[in-house]
Structure formats: C-alpha cells, structure tokens
C-alpha positions in Angstrom: -5.7 -21.6 61.1 -7.6 -20.1 64.0 -10.1 -17.1 63.8 -8.6 -13.7 64.6 -9.9 -12.8 68.1 -9.6 -10.4 70.9 -6.3 -11.8 72.6 -4.5 -11.5 69.3 -6.0 -8.0 68.7 -4.9 -6.8 72.1 -1.4 -7.7 71.2 -1.5 -6.1 67.7 -3.2 -3.0 69.1 -0.6 -2.5 71.7 2.2 -2.9 69.1 0.5 -0.6 66.9 0.0 2.0 69.7 3.7 1.8 70.5 4.7 2.3 66.8 2.4 5.3 66.4 3.6 6.9 69.6 7.2 6.6 68.3 6.3 8.1 65.0 4.4 11.0 66.5 7.3 11.6 68.8 9.7 11.9 65.9 7.4 13.9 63.7 6.7 16.6 66.6 10.2 16.7 68.0 11.3 20.3 68.5 13.6 21.8 65.8 17.3 21.6 66.7 18.7 24.6 68.6 20.5 27.0 66.3 18.7 25.9 63.2 16.7 28.3 61.2 13.7 27.8 59.2 12.4 30.2 56.5 11.4 30.6 52.8 13.8 32.7 50.9 14.2 33.5 47.3 16.4 30.5 46.6 16.0 26.9 47.7 18.3 26.1 50.5 18.7 24.3 53.8 16.1 26.6 55.5 13.5 26.3 52.7 14.0 22.6 52.6 13.6 22.2 56.2 10.5 24.4 56.4 8.9 22.2 53.7 9.9 19.1 55.7 8.2 20.5 58.9 5.2 21.2 57.0 5.0 17.6 55.7 5.7 16.3 59.1 2.9 18.4 60.6 0.5 16.8 58.1 1.8 13.3 58.8 1.5 13.9 62.5 -2.1 14.7 62.1 -2.7 11.4 60.3 -0.6 9.4 62.9 -2.5 11.1 65.7 -5.8 10.2 64.2 -4.9 6.5 63.7 -3.5 6.6 67.2 -7.0 7.8 68.4 -8.5 5.0 66.5 -6.2 2.4 68.2 -6.9 3.8 71.6 -10.8 3.7 71.0 -10.4 0.0 69.8 -8.6 -0.9 73.0 -11.5 0.6 74.9 -13.8 -1.4 72.9 -11.8 -4.5 73.7 -12.2 -3.7 77.4 -15.9 -3.1 77.1 -16.4 -6.3 75.3 -17.7 -4.5 72.1 -14.7 -4.8 69.8 -15.4 -6.6 66.6 -19.0 -5.3 66.4 -19.8 -2.5 63.7 -20.7 0.6 65.6 -23.3 1.6 62.9 -25.3 -1.5 62.3 -24.2 -3.7 65.4 -23.4 -6.6 63.1 -19.9 -8.5 63.5 -17.0 -7.0 61.5 -15.4 -9.6 59.2 -12.5 -11.4 60.9 -10.3 -10.8 57.9 -10.9 -7.1 58.2 -10.1 -7.0 61.8 -6.9 -9.1 61.2 -5.6 -6.5 58.8 -6.9 -3.5 60.7 -7.7 -4.4 64.3 -8.8 -0.9 65.1 -11.7 -1.2 62.7 -14.9 0.2 64.2 -17.1 -0.4 61.2 -18.0 -3.2 58.8 -17.0 -2.7 55.2 -20.5 -1.7 54.3 -20.3 1.1 56.7 -16.7 2.0 56.7 -17.3 5.4 55.0 -20.0 6.4 57.4 -19.2 9.6 59.4 -20.6 9.6 62.8 
C-alpha cells in the first residue's frame, strides 16, 4: 500500500469540491414559484416547508465552510505546503490526510482557532 500523497489528494479534493458545490446548489435553490412559506397556528405544508428551509440554511452554512476548507487545501497543494500543519509546521499524519485531505492542522492542533 502506498502512502497517501498530493496526486491522490488533488483528485480527492476535486471530487469533494464538486460534491459540495452540488449540495450547496440544492440547499440554496430558490423556492418554487407559487409556493408559500409561513408559520401558522397549525402545522401544514407551509410550516413544514419553512422549517425545512431553516434547516437547509444551516446545512448550507456548514457545506460552504467545508467547501472553503477544500479550496484552501487546493491552494496549499498548488503552493507546495499541503500536508504540513499550519500551526506547528510539522507533517500531518498521512492517515488523517487520507480521511480528510482538506486538513490544515495535525491532530494535536486540530482545535486551534487562528
């Protein structure tokens, strides 16, 4: 088994970017013309749709954040800094990168907010 490297990461990141863009497009698609959204006294189609749109908006924020991480990882690949922790400068474990190729930090610094 070969070590996970930049070539495989580039392909995986491109796939992930495409997947996230599709999800984001679905989550942010405009409401169908003629549909109404509102909260009434009784749960009905309008209330259900309003709740779904609120959930989709939250999901869209998460997807957009992950997409931003993927795009930054692609920039690091191009710059030759992919696979290096942006906090300590040490190599990120190849297993972590294989599971999450957009990782910008090693496990030790994963929760560090910059």
